[in-house]
C-alpha positions as CSV (number, residue, x, y, z in Angstrom):
1,M,98.3,290.5,51.2
2,S,95.5,287.9,52.2
3,V,95.7,284.5,52.2
4,P,93.7,281.9,49.9
5,P,90.7,279.9,51.5
6,D,91.8,276.0,52.9
7,L,89.5,274.3,50.1
8,H,89.7,271.4,51.8
9,Q,88.5,272.2,54.9
10,R,86.0,273.5,53.6
11,Y,84.7,270.9,51.0
12,V,84.4,269.0,54.8
13,R,82.7,270.9,56.3
14,A,80.4,271.5,53.1
15,C,79.9,268.3,52.8
16,Q,78.9,268.5,56.7
17,N,76.0,270.3,56.4
18,L,74.3,269.2,53.1
19,G,74.6,265.5,54.6
20,Q,76.8,263.9,52.1
21,P,80.0,262.2,52.1
22,E,83.5,263.5,51.0
23,N,84.7,262.0,47.6
24,P,87.7,261.1,48.4
25,F,89.5,262.0,45.4
26,I,87.8,265.5,45.0
27,A,89.2,265.8,48.9
28,H,92.8,264.9,46.8
29,V,92.4,267.2,44.2
30,L,91.3,270.4,46.8
31,Q,95.0,268.8,49.4
32,E,97.2,269.2,46.5
33,A,95.4,272.5,45.0
34,D,95.7,274.4,48.9
35,K,100.3,272.7,48.9
36,N,100.7,274.1,45.3
37,G,97.9,277.2,45.5
38,E,99.5,280.2,47.2
39,T,102.3,280.6,43.9
40,R,99.4,281.0,41.1
41,W,96.3,281.5,43.1
42,T,96.7,285.1,42.3
43,K,96.5,284.6,38.0
44,G,94.0,281.5,38.5
45,I,94.4,277.2,39.0
46,T,92.1,275.0,36.9
47,L,91.3,271.7,39.8
48,K,91.9,268.7,37.1
49,I,89.5,266.4,38.8
50,A,88.7,264.0,35.6
51,G,87.4,260.3,36.1
52,N,90.2,258.7,34.0
53,N,93.4,259.9,36.3
54,H,94.9,256.9,36.7
55,L,97.9,258.1,39.2
56,V,95.7,258.1,42.0
57,P,92.9,256.1,43.0
58,V,89.6,257.4,41.2
59,Q,85.9,257.7,42.8
60,R,84.6,259.4,39.7
61,V,82.0,263.1,40.7
62,T,78.0,262.0,41.4
63,D,75.1,264.6,40.8
64,D,75.2,264.6,44.7
65,N,79.3,265.3,44.7
66,L,79.0,268.4,42.5
67,Q,76.9,270.0,44.6
68,V,79.0,270.1,47.3
69,L,81.8,271.0,45.4
70,A,80.1,274.1,43.5
71,S,78.9,275.6,47.3
72,V,82.3,275.2,47.8
73,L,83.8,276.9,45.0
74,C,80.9,279.9,44.6
75,N,82.9,282.4,45.8
76,T,86.7,281.5,45.1
77,V,88.1,283.4,43.3
78,F,91.4,282.0,42.1
79,V,89.8,278.8,40.8
80,T,89.7,280.1,36.4
81,G,89.4,276.4,35.5
82,L,87.7,272.9,36.3
83,D,87.5,269.6,33.7
84,L,85.2,267.0,35.6
85,R,85.7,265.2,32.3
86,C,85.1,261.3,31.8
87,N,82.5,261.1,35.6
88,V,79.2,260.0,36.2
89,L,77.3,263.9,36.1
90,T,73.7,263.8,34.9
91,D,70.9,266.5,33.3
92,A,70.9,266.2,37.8
93,G,74.5,267.3,37.9
94,A,73.6,269.7,35.2
95,K,71.7,271.9,37.5
96,N,74.1,272.2,39.6
97,V,76.5,273.1,37.2
98,A,73.8,275.9,35.7
99,T,73.1,277.2,39.1
100,F,77.5,277.7,39.8
101,L,77.7,279.5,36.4
102,Q,74.9,281.6,37.3
103,E,76.5,282.3,40.4
104,N,80.0,282.2,39.3
105,S,82.1,286.0,38.2
106,T,85.3,283.3,37.6
107,L,85.1,281.0,36.1
108,R,86.8,281.0,32.2
109,Y,87.1,277.1,31.0
110,L,84.9,273.7,31.9
111,N,85.7,270.9,31.0
112,L,82.3,268.1,31.2
113,M,83.8,266.2,27.9
114,F,82.4,262.5,28.7
115,N,79.8,262.6,31.1
116,D,76.1,261.1,30.9
117,I,74.5,264.7,30.2
118,G,71.3,265.2,28.5
119,T,68.7,267.5,26.3
120,S,67.6,268.4,29.2
121,G,71.3,269.0,30.7
122,A,72.0,271.4,27.4
123,E,69.4,273.5,28.3
124,L,70.5,274.6,31.9
125,I,73.5,274.8,31.2
126,A,72.9,277.1,27.8
127,R,70.0,278.9,29.6
128,A,72.8,279.7,32.0
129,L,75.7,281.3,29.7
130,H,72.8,283.0,28.6
131,R,73.2,285.4,32.0
132,N,77.4,284.1,32.1
133,K,79.6,287.2,30.9
134,T,82.4,285.3,32.1
135,L,82.6,281.5,30.4
136,V,85.9,281.6,28.2
137,Y,86.1,277.7,26.8
138,M,83.2,275.1,27.3
139,R,83.8,271.6,26.3
140,M,80.6,269.1,25.7
141,T,82.6,266.6,23.7
142,G,80.7,262.9,24.0
143,N,77.5,264.4,26.2
144,K,74.3,263.2,23.8
145,I,72.7,266.6,24.4
146,G,71.5,265.7,20.2
147,N,70.2,268.4,18.1
148,K,67.7,269.6,20.3
149,G,70.0,270.1,22.7
150,G,72.4,271.2,20.5
151,M,69.9,273.9,18.9
152,F,70.3,275.0,23.2
153,F,73.4,275.9,22.9
154,A,73.1,277.4,18.9
155,S,70.7,279.9,20.6
156,I,73.3,281.4,23.2
157,L,75.7,282.2,20.5
158,Q,72.9,284.3,19.4
159,I,73.0,286.2,22.8
160,N,76.5,285.6,24.5
161,S,79.0,287.6,23.0
162,T,81.8,286.5,25.6
163,L,83.4,282.7,24.9
164,E,85.4,282.2,22.2
165,K,85.6,278.4,22.1
166,L,83.0,276.2,21.5
167,D,83.2,271.6,21.7
168,L,80.1,269.7,20.4
169,G,82.1,266.7,19.1
170,D,80.7,263.1,19.4
171,C,77.5,265.4,21.0
172,D,75.1,263.8,18.4
173,I,74.2,267.0,17.1
174,G,71.8,267.3,13.9
175,M,71.7,269.4,10.6
176,Q,69.3,271.9,11.8
177,C,71.3,271.8,14.8
178,L,74.3,272.4,12.2
179,I,72.6,274.6,10.7
180,A,70.5,276.5,13.1
181,I,75.2,276.9,14.4
182,A,76.1,278.5,11.4
183,T,73.2,281.1,11.1
184,A,74.3,282.1,14.5
185,L,78.1,281.8,13.7
186,T,77.5,284.7,10.7
187,Q,76.4,287.2,13.5
188,N,78.9,285.6,15.8
189,K,81.7,287.8,16.6
190,S,83.4,286.4,19.6
191,V,84.0,282.8,19.2
192,K,87.1,282.2,17.8
193,A,87.1,278.0,17.3
194,I,83.8,275.2,17.0
195,N,84.4,271.9,17.1
196,L,81.6,270.5,15.5
197,N,82.7,266.5,15.3
198,R,80.5,263.4,14.0
199,P,76.9,264.8,14.2
200,L,74.5,262.2,13.1
201,L,73.3,262.7,9.1
202,Y,71.1,261.1,7.5
203,S,71.1,263.1,4.1
204,Q,73.3,262.7,1.8
205,E,73.0,266.5,0.1
206,E,75.4,268.3,2.2
207,E,73.3,270.8,3.1
208,T,75.1,271.6,6.3
209,T,78.3,271.9,4.7
210,V,76.7,274.9,2.6
211,H,75.6,276.7,5.3
212,V,78.6,276.8,7.2
213,A,80.1,277.8,3.4
214,L,78.1,280.6,3.4
215,M,79.0,281.3,7.5
216,L,82.4,281.9,6.3
217,K,81.6,284.0,3.9
218,N,80.7,286.6,6.0
219,N,82.6,285.1,10.2
220,F,85.7,287.6,10.7
221,S,86.8,286.6,13.7
222,L,87.0,282.2,13.6
223,V,90.3,281.1,13.5
224,E,89.8,277.1,13.8
225,L,86.9,275.0,12.8
226,H,86.5,271.3,12.9
227,L,84.6,269.7,10.4
228,C,85.5,265.8,10.9
229,K,83.1,263.2,10.4
230,H,80.9,264.9,8.8
231,E,80.1,262.6,5.3
232,M,82.3,265.3,3.6
233,K,82.8,264.7,-0.3
234,N,83.6,266.8,-3.2
235,F,81.1,268.7,-3.6
236,G,81.6,270.1,0.1
237,V,85.0,270.7,-0.1
238,E,84.6,272.6,-3.1
239,Q,82.1,275.2,-1.6
240,L,83.9,275.5,1.8
241,C,87.1,276.8,-0.6
242,E,85.1,279.1,-2.6
243,A,83.8,281.1,1.0
244,L,87.5,280.7,1.9
245,Y,88.4,283.7,-1.1
246,E,86.6,285.3,0.8
247,N,88.2,285.1,4.2
248,S,90.6,286.1,6.2
249,S,90.0,285.0,9.5
250,L,90.4,281.4,9.0
251,R,93.8,280.0,10.4
252,Y,93.0,275.8,11.5
253,L,90.6,273.6,9.1
254,D,89.7,270.4,10.0
255,L,88.1,267.8,7.1
256,S,89.4,264.7,8.8
257,C,88.1,261.1,7.9
258,N,85.3,262.7,5.6
259,K,85.4,261.1,1.3
260,I,87.3,263.5,0.1
261,T,88.6,262.3,-2.9
262,C,91.5,263.8,-5.1
263,D,89.1,265.9,-7.1
264,G,88.3,267.8,-4.0
265,V,91.7,267.7,-3.1
266,K,92.0,270.2,-6.7
267,F,89.8,272.9,-4.9
268,L,92.1,272.7,-2.0
269,G,95.1,273.6,-3.8
270,E,93.3,275.9,-5.2
271,L,92.6,277.6,-2.9
272,L,95.8,277.0,-1.5
273,K,97.6,278.9,-3.8
274,R,95.7,282.8,-3.2
275,N,94.7,282.2,0.4
276,Q,97.0,284.1,3.0
277,T,95.4,283.1,6.0
278,L,95.6,279.5,6.6
279,E,98.2,277.8,8.7
280,I,96.9,273.6,9.2
281,L,95.2,271.7,7.0
282,D,93.5,268.0,8.6
283,L,93.3,265.8,6.3
284,N,93.5,262.7,8.4
285,A,91.8,259.8,6.9
286,N,90.3,260.3,3.7
287,R,91.4,259.1,-0.1
288,I,93.0,261.9,-1.9
289,E,95.9,259.2,-3.3
290,D,99.0,259.9,-5.0
291,D,97.4,263.1,-7.3
292,G,95.7,264.5,-4.7
293,A,99.3,265.2,-3.0
294,I,100.0,266.0,-6.1
295,H,97.8,268.8,-6.1
296,L,98.6,270.2,-3.0
297,S,102.2,269.7,-3.3
298,E,102.4,272.0,-6.5
299,A,100.5,274.9,-5.1
300,L,102.7,275.0,-1.5
301,A,106.3,274.3,-3.5
302,L,105.0,277.3,-5.9
303,Y,102.3,279.6,-4.5
304,N,101.5,279.0,-0.6
305,R,103.9,280.7,2.1
306,T,101.3,280.8,5.0
307,L,100.4,277.1,5.8
308,Q,102.7,275.9,8.2
309,A,101.0,272.2,9.0
310,L,99.5,269.6,6.5
311,S,98.0,266.1,8.0
312,V,97.7,263.1,5.8
313,V,98.0,260.4,7.9
314,S,95.9,257.8,6.2
315,N,94.7,258.9,3.0
316,N,95.8,256.0,0.6
317,I,98.9,257.9,-0.9
318,S,102.0,256.3,-2.3
319,G,105.9,256.8,-2.7
320,K,104.7,259.4,-6.0
321,G,102.9,261.4,-3.3
322,L,104.6,261.3,-0.9
323,V,107.9,262.1,-2.8
324,A,106.0,265.3,-4.6
325,V,105.2,266.7,-0.7
326,S,108.8,266.3,1.0
327,D,109.9,267.8,-2.5
328,A,107.7,270.9,-1.8
329,M,108.9,271.4,1.1
330,K,112.8,271.7,0.0
331,T,111.4,275.5,-1.8
332,N,108.3,276.1,1.2
333,M,110.8,277.2,3.8
334,D,107.6,277.9,6.2
335,L,105.7,274.3,5.9
336,S,106.7,272.8,9.5
337,Y,105.2,270.2,10.5
338,V,104.0,267.1,7.9
339,Y,102.4,263.9,9.3
340,I,102.2,260.8,6.8
341,W,101.7,257.7,8.5
342,G,99.0,255.5,7.6
343,N,100.7,255.6,3.7
344,K,102.0,253.3,1.4
345,F,105.6,253.8,1.5
346,D,107.9,253.2,-0.6
347,E,111.7,253.0,-0.3
348,A,112.2,256.6,-2.4
349,T,109.3,258.2,0.0
350,C,111.6,256.3,3.1
351,V,115.0,257.7,1.3
352,A,113.2,261.4,1.0
353,F,112.0,261.8,4.9
354,S,114.8,260.7,5.8
355,E,117.2,263.0,4.0
356,L,114.6,265.7,5.2
357,I,115.8,265.3,8.9
358,Q,118.5,264.2,9.1
359,T,119.1,267.7,7.1
360,G,117.1,269.4,9.5
361,R,114.5,270.7,7.9
362,L,112.1,268.7,8.8
363,K,112.4,268.9,12.8
364,P,112.0,265.5,14.6
365,N,109.4,266.5,16.9
366,C,107.5,268.3,13.5
367,T,106.7,264.3,11.9
368,D,105.1,261.5,12.7
369,V,108.1,259.2,11.2
370,E,111.4,258.1,12.5
371,P,114.0,256.8,9.9
372,Y,116.0,254.1,10.6
373,E,118.3,251.9,8.7
374,V,118.1,248.1,8.6
375,D,120.5,245.9,6.0
376,G,121.3,249.4,4.2
377,H,117.7,250.4,3.8
378,V,116.2,252.9,5.2
379,H,112.5,252.5,6.7
380,L,110.1,254.7,9.0
381,A,109.1,254.4,12.0
382,E,105.5,255.7,13.6
383,L,106.1,259.0,16.0
384,S,102.9,259.8,18.7
385,H,103.5,263.0,17.3
386,G,100.2,265.1,15.7
387,L,98.1,268.1,14.8
388,R,95.2,266.8,18.1
389,K,96.9,263.7,18.9
390,H,95.5,263.7,22.0
391,Y,91.8,265.4,21.9
392,Y,90.6,262.9,24.0
393,W,92.9,262.1,26.3
394,T,93.7,263.1,30.2
395,P,97.5,263.4,31.4
396,S,98.3,261.5,34.5
397,Y,100.6,264.2,35.0
398,G,102.0,267.1,33.7
399,E,100.6,269.6,31.4
400,V,97.5,268.6,29.0
401,T,99.1,270.3,26.5
402,N,102.1,268.4,24.6
403,K,103.2,270.1,22.6
404,D,104.8,267.3,19.8
405,A,101.7,265.2,20.2
406,N,99.1,268.3,19.7
407,A,101.6,270.3,16.9
408,S,98.2,272.2,16.7
409,L,98.1,274.1,20.2
410,A,101.6,275.6,19.6
411,I,100.1,276.9,16.4
412,A,97.2,278.6,16.6
413,A,95.8,278.8,20.2
414,V,93.2,280.7,20.1
415,S,93.0,280.9,24.2
416,E,94.1,280.9,27.4
417,Y,93.3,277.3,27.6
């Protein structure tokens, strides 16, 4: 069996050849890869060059640094993932990324979240993905590519048949881009997960939600959909629910940080009575209140047996609604993950969830509260658990996918990354 090439030595030579100074952080990561690579390189390794690593001195990756790194990795077949989040890459660096994507035939995961890539950089990367046949997961999160930049990614969804996960959250995309993506996904059969969080929308008419709903009626491959911070109201939820009666693929629906009230949750309750596919429902930071929690609880207690995870964090729910959720868990044995922090806990709530945890019905790592007792009264403390608690976070050591903080990955993982 051949020995994998020495990445660090190749990097040193490339810096000399291109007349560029070495980036000590890149050198450190490549040295670690050389040390640990021999046991893992046959199945591929991910180079984690994240600029927010706090355990080692970090000199963030620049456009010039990336040019050298790309030349080193171009023909390195055992590097299948590249994490460059939280660096200082600009549109000039995106040009190097685009060239790399066109020439490399093994990279499956590329994370560029929170760099400084704009519209022209997005165009270069998207055009490279027209030809790339290996990339499975792409994260552009937090790069301000704007509506025009997002349109270039919408265009690749009509051509590229390899990409399975695309993250365009916090990218300042607009209505035109969202409609174009929804239209493209009507025909696309390869994308399994898409993140469209926090677009810039200047209309209250919810046109984008209507187009997403139309897409869901015709798309039978999408498993995971994130629509956080879409200014979605009850009309939009109604449109989505009507579409999901006909959809048999979506397993994870994220509607967090919207403007959904108890009236909108009525539609979700009716959907859960008939839907046999949805496994994760995230309603974090809406305003469903007690009536909304009761609508959901009735559907979950009496009808639904497929939903595994429910988040109603910060929804202005008081004891009446929270006790209804706990009661639903007593009859529904399939609902395993429940997150309730940020609501109005009374003693009945604390006792109800304490009993669920103590009897083993609700496992301590499957909820975000932990009971404790003071002067004979039960209280609940917060735990750092959730569906996607560490979405923006880079661990300093260990694996990225902490199961307790990112339960959704354990329930509905749609690719190896």
